[in-house]
N, C-alpha and C positions, 0 to 999 in steps of 0.2 A: 550557569554556563550554557550556552546553546549547543545543543548536538546536532550537527549539520554533516549531510554527505550527499554522495550520489550514487546511483545505481551503477554496481561494477561487474565486469566479466570475471567468471572464473575459468577460462580458456587456458590461462597457462598455470593453473592449479589453485585449489581452494585456500590454500595457506599464503598464496602471493596477494591477495587482496589487502593484506595488511599494509605492506609496503607501497602499494599502490594508493591506497586510501590516504597514507600518510603524505605522499608525494604531491597529491592533490589538495591537501588540507583539510580532509575529513576526519572526524571523529565518531562517526558512525556510517553504516553503509546497508546496502540491499543487494542480494544475489538472487539468480535464479540457480537452482541446483542441477539443471539440466537444460536443454534447449527448451524455450517456450512453445515451441510448436511441434513438438514431439511427446509421445507417451513413454519414450525410452528413458530410463535412468542408469546412466553410467556408476558404476561402484568406485568410489575413491579408495587408493591405497590405504592400508594401515598406517604407513608412514605419514601419508599427507593429513590423514585425520589427527595423529598424534601431533605433528607440526601446526595444525591449526589450532588445536585445543590449547597448546603451549603459547601459541600468540594471543589468542582470544583472553587468555588470563593475565598475559603481561602487557599486552598493548592497548593504548587508550584509543580503541576504536570499537564502540559499543554503544547500543546493540547492534548485530548483524540481523537483518530481517531477510527471511526466505519469501520471495514472490512465487507464488502457485503458477504453474503454466497456464497459457491462453486457452489451451483445449479443455480444460475442467469446466464443466457446466452442471453445478449440483442442482440447479433449476430445471434441467432438462426432461421433458416428457418422454424423450427417446431411451428405452430400457438399456441399450448397450452402451450409449454415450453415459448415462447416469451411472452405471456400474464401473465402467471405467475410470469415471471421475472420482468415485469414492475410493476406488483402489489407488488411484494417483495421489489422492490426499494421504492416504495410509503411508505409501512410500515417501511421500514428503515428511511426514513425521517422523518416520524412521531415519531419515537423513538429518533432521533438525536435531533429533536425540543423540544420534552418532557425532554430532560437532558440539553438542552443549548449548544448542541455541532454543530460543523461547518461542518466538513469533513466526507465524506463518501468514502472510497477506494473501487474501483470495478475493476474486471478483464474484459476487453472488450468483450471476449467471442469467441465463435467459430462458423463459417459459416458452418461446418458439411459437407464440400465438395462443396457447392455451390458457391464458389468463393468469392474473397476479396471484390469486387464490391457491392455484394449482403450483405455480412456480415456488411460492412461499413455503407452502407445505413439503415439497420436494427438498428444498435446502435445508429445512428443520429436520426431516427425516434422515437425510443424509449425515447431517452433523451429528445427531443423536446416534446413530449407527457406528460412528467413530469414537464415542466415548471411552471405549477400553483400549483405544490405540494412541490417545494423545498424551497421557501421563504427564501432566503439568504443563503442557504446552497450550499456547493461546491462538486462537484463530482470529484474525482482524480481518473483517469485511470492508471492502474498500468501497467508498462511495463512487458511484458511477455518473456517467453524462447524461442517461435516460434515452438512449436510442432505442428504437422500437423494440418492445418485448424485454428489454434489459431490466432486471432487477437491481434495487439498490441506489436508484436516483433520489430516493425520498427517505427522510429520517423515519417515517412511519414503517418502511420495508425493514430497515434494520433494527428499529425497536422491536418489531413484532417477532424477528428472527431471535434476537437476544433473550426476550423474554420466554420463548417457548423452546429454547434449546437448553440442554442439560450439559453441554461442554463450554469452557471459559471462551467467551467472544468478547472483543474489543472491536474499535473502529479504527479505519486509516482514513483520514481525509485526503483526497486529491483536489487541489484547489482549480485546476482546470475543470475537472468533472463537476464539482459543485457549481461552478459559475455556468457551465453550459447547462446544468440542470435547472437553472433557475435561482439559484442563491446568490444574490449580488454583494459578493464579499469583496468587491472592488471599491465600495464606498464604507465610510466609517458606519453609517447608519445600518446598512446592509451586513456588514460583518457582525455588529452587535446583534442584530436581529436573528441571524442566522446561528450563532452560537448560544442565544439565549433559547431558540428553539430546540436545538441539539441537547442543550442542558437539561431542559424540561422534560424532553421526551426520553433521552437516553442517559444523560449524565455526563458531565465533563470528564469524569475520572475514566469512563469507559474509552476515551480517546487517546491511544498509544502512540500514533504516528501519523505526520503530516508530509504528503508529497507535494512538494513545491514545484508547479508547474504553471505557466502564464496559458492563456487561452488564445487559439486563433478563431474560435467561434465566438458569437455574439451571446449575450445573456440570454439564457433559455433556449438556445439553438439546438440542444442535445448533440453537438459536434464534438467528438472526443479527438481533438488535435492540439497537441501540445505545442507551446511556443517557449521561446526563452524569456527568461525573467525580465519583466518590465518592457518587452516589445509586443505583447499581447493586450487583449481587452483589459485585464485586470491591472495591469499598469504597475509602475515603479512605486506608485503612491500607495497604491494597493497593498502591494506586498511589504512596503515599509509598517504600515499597520499590521498586517499579519503576523510578519515575525517578531514584532515587539508587543504583541497582544498579551494581556496578563493571562489568559488561559491558553495560549499556545507556544509561549516562549520557552516553556521547559519541556515541550515534547520534542522527541527527536523528527528532525526534517531531512527529507531525501529529495534530491532533485531527480526528475527523469526528463530532462529537457532534450530537444531533437538532436541528433547527430547529423547535421545538414552542412556542416562546415562554417555556418555563420558565426557560432561561437564555440567555445570548448567548454567541457564540464568545469574546469578550473575557473575559466572566465564568469561562468554563471554563478559559480559557488562565491567567487570574489565579490560579485554583485550584491549576493544575499548578505554577506559579511559586512559590507559597507553599509547597510541598511541598519543592522543591528545598533540599538541604543541611539538612534538618530531622530526619535520623536521628541 
Protein backbone atom coordinates (compact mmCIF):
# COMPACT_ATOMS: atom_id res chain seq x y z
CA UNK A 1 0.00 0.00 0.00
CA UNK A 2 1.27 3.45 -0.93
CA UNK A 3 2.05 5.82 1.95
CA UNK A 4 0.97 9.27 0.75
CA UNK A 5 0.72 12.57 2.56
CA UNK A 6 1.33 16.31 2.56
CA UNK A 7 3.37 18.61 4.76
CA UNK A 8 1.06 19.82 7.55
CA UNK A 9 1.08 22.77 9.96
CA UNK A 10 1.08 22.16 13.71
CA UNK A 11 -0.26 25.66 14.41
CA UNK A 12 -3.41 24.25 16.03
CA UNK A 13 -1.44 21.74 18.13
CA UNK A 14 0.77 18.80 17.31
CA UNK A 15 -1.86 16.20 18.16
CA UNK A 16 -4.31 17.80 15.71
CA UNK A 17 -2.33 16.73 12.65
CA UNK A 18 -3.85 13.24 12.68
CA UNK A 19 -7.41 14.44 12.15
CA UNK A 20 -6.18 16.93 9.55
CA UNK A 21 -4.19 14.23 7.76
CA UNK A 22 -7.18 11.90 7.64
CA UNK A 23 -9.48 14.66 6.35
CA UNK A 24 -7.13 15.12 3.39
CA UNK A 25 -6.73 11.39 2.77
CA UNK A 26 -3.15 11.12 4.06
CA UNK A 27 -1.66 8.04 5.71
CA UNK A 28 1.72 9.66 6.43
CA UNK A 29 2.82 13.26 6.88
CA UNK A 30 5.64 15.72 7.59
CA UNK A 31 5.81 18.66 10.01
CA UNK A 32 8.01 21.48 11.21
CA UNK A 33 8.46 21.38 14.98
CA UNK A 34 8.61 25.21 15.00
CA UNK A 35 8.76 28.12 12.56
CA UNK A 36 11.22 27.09 9.83
CA UNK A 37 12.66 30.61 9.80
CA UNK A 38 13.35 30.83 13.53
CA UNK A 39 15.89 29.35 15.94
CA UNK A 40 13.31 29.32 18.74
CA UNK A 41 11.70 26.04 19.81
CA UNK A 42 8.35 26.20 21.61
CA UNK A 43 7.85 23.49 24.22
CA UNK A 44 4.69 21.40 23.75
CA UNK A 45 2.62 20.71 26.84
CA UNK A 46 2.73 17.30 28.50
CA UNK A 47 -0.92 16.84 27.57
CA UNK A 48 -0.20 17.55 23.90
CA UNK A 49 2.69 15.10 23.90
CA UNK A 50 0.59 12.37 25.53
CA UNK A 51 -2.24 12.92 23.04
CA UNK A 52 0.17 12.89 20.09
CA UNK A 53 1.82 9.64 21.19
CA UNK A 54 -1.58 8.05 21.81
CA UNK A 55 -2.83 8.96 18.33
CA UNK A 56 0.46 7.97 16.70
CA UNK A 57 0.00 4.48 18.11
CA UNK A 58 -3.67 4.18 17.17
CA UNK A 59 -4.08 6.10 13.90
CA UNK A 60 -2.95 4.86 10.49
CA UNK A 61 -0.88 7.97 9.79
CA UNK A 62 2.76 6.97 9.78
CA UNK A 63 5.56 7.72 9.53
CA UNK A 64 5.47 11.33 10.67
CA UNK A 65 8.65 13.01 9.44
CA UNK A 66 10.14 16.14 11.02
CA UNK A 67 11.66 18.67 8.61
CA UNK A 68 14.53 20.70 10.05
CA UNK A 69 14.27 24.51 9.84
CA UNK A 70 15.64 26.42 6.85
CA UNK A 71 18.15 28.30 9.02
CA UNK A 72 20.19 25.19 9.77
CA UNK A 73 23.41 25.05 7.75
CA UNK A 74 25.71 22.20 8.75
CA UNK A 75 28.05 23.05 5.85
CA UNK A 76 28.57 26.65 6.97
CA UNK A 77 32.10 28.02 7.45
CA UNK A 78 30.61 30.67 9.76
CA UNK A 79 31.34 29.40 13.27
CA UNK A 80 28.33 31.04 14.90
CA UNK A 81 25.85 29.70 12.32
CA UNK A 82 27.56 26.31 12.39
CA UNK A 83 27.25 25.95 16.17
CA UNK A 84 23.67 27.24 16.21
CA UNK A 85 22.85 24.72 13.51
CA UNK A 86 24.27 21.83 15.52
CA UNK A 87 22.37 22.97 18.61
CA UNK A 88 19.20 23.24 16.55
CA UNK A 89 19.53 19.65 15.35
CA UNK A 90 20.04 18.59 18.98
CA UNK A 91 16.80 20.33 19.93
CA UNK A 92 15.06 18.74 16.95
CA UNK A 93 16.27 15.34 18.11
CA UNK A 94 14.88 15.99 21.60
CA UNK A 95 11.53 16.93 20.04
CA UNK A 96 11.50 13.80 17.87
CA UNK A 97 12.26 11.52 20.81
CA UNK A 98 9.62 13.26 22.92
CA UNK A 99 7.00 12.41 20.30
CA UNK A 100 8.33 8.95 19.51
CA UNK A 101 9.35 9.82 15.94
CA UNK A 102 12.30 8.40 14.02
CA UNK A 103 13.20 10.62 11.06
CA UNK A 104 14.56 14.16 10.76
CA UNK A 105 14.86 15.59 7.23
CA UNK A 106 17.76 18.00 6.73
CA UNK A 107 19.04 20.05 3.79
CA UNK A 108 22.82 19.45 3.73
CA UNK A 109 23.57 23.18 3.59
CA UNK A 110 25.78 25.72 1.79
CA UNK A 111 29.56 26.07 1.91
CA UNK A 112 29.12 29.82 1.16
CA UNK A 113 31.85 29.81 -1.47
CA UNK A 114 34.51 28.00 0.57
CA UNK A 115 34.37 24.90 -1.64
CA UNK A 116 32.73 21.49 -1.65
CA UNK A 117 35.52 19.82 0.34
CA UNK A 118 35.10 22.20 3.28
CA UNK A 119 31.32 21.96 3.05
CA UNK A 120 31.33 18.17 3.09
CA UNK A 121 33.78 17.96 5.97
CA UNK A 122 31.74 20.45 8.00
CA UNK A 123 28.58 18.39 7.46
CA UNK A 124 30.32 15.16 8.45
CA UNK A 125 31.90 16.69 11.55
CA UNK A 126 28.56 18.19 12.59
CA UNK A 127 26.72 14.89 12.20
CA UNK A 128 29.42 12.97 14.03
CA UNK A 129 29.26 15.45 16.92
CA UNK A 130 25.56 14.58 17.23
CA UNK A 131 26.08 10.83 17.60
CA UNK A 132 25.38 10.82 21.36
CA UNK A 133 22.16 12.80 20.93
CA UNK A 134 20.30 10.86 18.25
CA UNK A 135 19.59 7.60 20.12
CA UNK A 136 18.07 5.57 17.29
CA UNK A 137 16.94 8.54 15.21
CA UNK A 138 17.83 8.68 11.53
CA UNK A 139 18.92 11.79 9.66
CA UNK A 140 17.53 11.99 6.13
CA UNK A 141 19.67 14.10 3.81
CA UNK A 142 17.44 15.79 1.24
CA UNK A 143 18.52 16.08 -2.37
CA UNK A 144 18.89 19.72 -3.41
CA UNK A 145 18.44 21.66 -6.65
CA UNK A 146 22.12 22.63 -6.89
CA UNK A 147 21.92 26.40 -6.61
CA UNK A 148 25.25 28.14 -6.06
CA UNK A 149 27.28 26.69 -3.14
CA UNK A 150 24.43 24.37 -2.02
CA UNK A 151 25.54 20.85 -1.14
CA UNK A 152 23.50 17.71 -1.83
CA UNK A 153 22.60 18.16 -5.50
CA UNK A 154 24.82 15.24 -6.56
CA UNK A 155 24.58 11.67 -5.32
CA UNK A 156 28.34 11.80 -4.83
CA UNK A 157 27.87 14.40 -2.08
CA UNK A 158 25.34 12.26 -0.23
CA UNK A 159 27.37 9.07 -0.65
CA UNK A 160 30.48 10.75 0.79
CA UNK A 161 28.57 12.08 3.80
CA UNK A 162 26.90 8.73 4.52
CA UNK A 163 30.14 6.78 4.13
CA UNK A 164 32.03 9.04 6.54
CA UNK A 165 29.33 9.65 9.14
CA UNK A 166 29.00 7.57 12.29
CA UNK A 167 25.30 8.43 12.70
CA UNK A 168 22.44 6.68 10.91
CA UNK A 169 21.80 8.56 7.68
CA UNK A 170 19.34 7.97 4.87
CA UNK A 171 18.15 10.02 1.91
CA UNK A 172 14.99 11.95 1.07
CA UNK A 173 14.45 12.46 -2.66
CA UNK A 174 12.81 15.71 -3.74
CA UNK A 175 11.58 15.24 -7.30
CA UNK A 176 11.70 18.97 -8.11
CA UNK A 177 15.24 19.22 -6.78
CA UNK A 178 16.42 16.11 -8.62
CA UNK A 179 15.08 17.41 -11.92
CA UNK A 180 16.49 20.91 -11.39
CA UNK A 181 19.85 19.38 -10.46
CA UNK A 182 20.00 17.62 -13.83
CA UNK A 183 18.54 14.17 -13.15
CA UNK A 184 15.93 13.65 -15.89
CA UNK A 185 13.31 11.76 -13.90
CA UNK A 186 10.60 12.97 -16.30
CA UNK A 187 11.45 10.29 -18.87
CA UNK A 188 11.39 6.51 -18.48
CA UNK A 189 15.04 6.19 -19.46
CA UNK A 190 16.11 9.06 -17.24
CA UNK A 191 14.24 7.74 -14.21
CA UNK A 192 15.83 4.31 -14.62
CA UNK A 193 19.29 5.82 -15.04
CA UNK A 194 18.82 8.04 -11.98
CA UNK A 195 17.73 5.18 -9.75
CA UNK A 196 20.47 2.88 -11.05
CA UNK A 197 23.04 5.57 -10.28
CA UNK A 198 21.63 6.11 -6.79
CA UNK A 199 21.53 2.38 -6.10
CA UNK A 200 25.13 1.86 -7.19
CA UNK A 201 26.47 4.83 -5.19
CA UNK A 202 24.30 4.72 -2.07
CA UNK A 203 21.77 1.88 -2.23
CA UNK A 204 17.99 1.97 -2.66
CA UNK A 205 17.59 0.77 0.93
CA UNK A 206 18.95 4.14 2.08
CA UNK A 207 16.08 5.95 0.37
CA UNK A 208 13.49 6.49 3.11
CA UNK A 209 11.25 9.28 1.75
CA UNK A 210 10.19 10.91 -1.52
CA UNK A 211 9.02 14.53 -1.66
CA UNK A 212 6.63 14.73 -4.63
CA UNK A 213 6.88 18.15 -6.26
CA UNK A 214 6.72 19.14 -9.91
CA UNK A 215 9.30 21.65 -11.13
CA UNK A 216 8.81 25.15 -12.54
CA UNK A 217 12.46 25.20 -13.56
CA UNK A 218 13.88 23.40 -16.57
CA UNK A 219 16.08 20.30 -16.40
CA UNK A 220 19.46 21.22 -14.89
CA UNK A 221 18.38 24.81 -14.18
CA UNK A 222 19.28 24.57 -10.47
CA UNK A 223 16.05 26.46 -9.74
CA UNK A 224 14.23 25.37 -6.57
CA UNK A 225 10.63 26.28 -7.46
CA UNK A 226 7.97 23.69 -6.75
CA UNK A 227 4.92 23.28 -8.99
CA UNK A 228 1.64 21.40 -8.67
CA UNK A 229 1.74 17.75 -9.70
CA UNK A 230 1.57 17.42 -13.48
CA UNK A 231 1.64 21.16 -14.16
CA UNK A 232 5.41 21.53 -14.29
CA UNK A 233 8.35 20.22 -16.30
CA UNK A 234 8.23 16.67 -14.90
CA UNK A 235 4.63 16.32 -16.02
CA UNK A 236 1.81 13.91 -15.33
CA UNK A 237 3.38 11.00 -17.21
CA UNK A 238 6.63 11.52 -15.33
CA UNK A 239 4.81 11.25 -12.01
CA UNK A 240 2.84 8.24 -13.23
CA UNK A 241 6.14 6.41 -13.69
CA UNK A 242 7.58 7.72 -10.41
CA UNK A 243 4.72 6.67 -8.12
CA UNK A 244 4.47 3.22 -9.72
CA UNK A 245 8.19 2.46 -9.98
CA UNK A 246 9.26 -0.78 -8.32
CA UNK A 247 11.97 1.02 -6.31
CA UNK A 248 9.73 3.91 -5.21
CA UNK A 249 6.16 2.71 -4.75
CA UNK A 250 6.83 1.35 -1.26
CA UNK A 251 8.55 4.55 -0.04
CA UNK A 252 6.52 7.17 1.88
CA UNK A 253 5.68 10.09 -0.41
CA UNK A 254 5.01 13.61 0.87
CA UNK A 255 3.76 16.51 -1.25
CA UNK A 256 5.17 20.03 -0.74
CA UNK A 257 3.30 21.75 -3.56
CA UNK A 258 2.71 25.54 -3.68
CA UNK A 259 0.08 27.31 -1.58
CA UNK A 260 -0.92 29.67 -4.38
CA UNK A 261 -4.65 29.02 -4.71
CA UNK A 262 -4.24 27.18 -8.00
CA UNK A 263 -4.80 23.80 -6.36
CA UNK A 264 -5.35 22.57 -2.80
CA UNK A 265 -3.25 19.93 -1.06
CA UNK A 266 -6.13 17.48 -1.34
CA UNK A 267 -6.49 18.12 -5.06
CA UNK A 268 -2.78 17.44 -5.60
CA UNK A 269 -3.02 14.32 -3.46
CA UNK A 270 -6.02 13.13 -5.47
CA UNK A 271 -4.05 13.61 -8.69
CA UNK A 272 -1.27 11.39 -7.31
CA UNK A 273 -3.78 8.76 -6.18
CA UNK A 274 -5.30 8.69 -9.67
CA UNK A 275 -1.89 7.73 -11.07
CA UNK A 276 -1.30 4.76 -8.78
CA UNK A 277 -1.63 1.42 -10.55
CA UNK A 278 -2.30 3.12 -13.88
CA UNK A 279 0.77 1.89 -15.76
